[in-house]
Steps between C-alpha positions, in 0.01 A plus 500: 500500500246436229222261592540157340181297465473133594506396135801720430678355802495160327707646217734667749547175695616329180748777424623521862558126521638436151671826409446693179254319271358537152124534456487139380681382814263696721201353316637147557577578865161641603248444221406135553472519881278810479319384186612820325552526129778688326295819467423513873864453599616765253235743631629445854860549384401830336327616818815422699712691246272805534521476880880479470506171689660330196754620247534373145834458327554384142737204479546300182185647347284406799380696797639384832307609810669564834363619832547862603322438832656255742291228657596638841366847411178345368449287813576797725246717320232232500562419867481865601181541297342203679605635840366846419168379357414237758691584817557876500866449415570312824672161510380382843131478397601302189695246705220483760244440225697207358573360844129505587369363170771259397702270719863602506749216487766479771754599232302813412471596867876450543571715192273778630670491841842513334395799287369684805820427692704626203299822479532554876878455486521746209316762709753485783 
């Protein structure tokens, strides 16, 4: 999957959550919160078109942008990249790091235990 920058991910989040959008709708969705002007948003849209993360379709004389990359695929790629860069691709050191440096809530501990139990039952 093509690498999507943090700024570009803001555009993608708008499209993932709201469906196909015009450039004007994307500008309204992300511009004010990021303090981006029209030119910045359009530059990011063009980058995403070149990366084939977005597609453009003409509808009623306007371009409508839709995601070609799913949010799930993006999150999977980013997560794997983080694991590879910081923890040699291993999940256990990641979980240990968070457990040592950030208090896990009882709910988080229960969720982790349930996930481990689920993985163990799948292996049998």
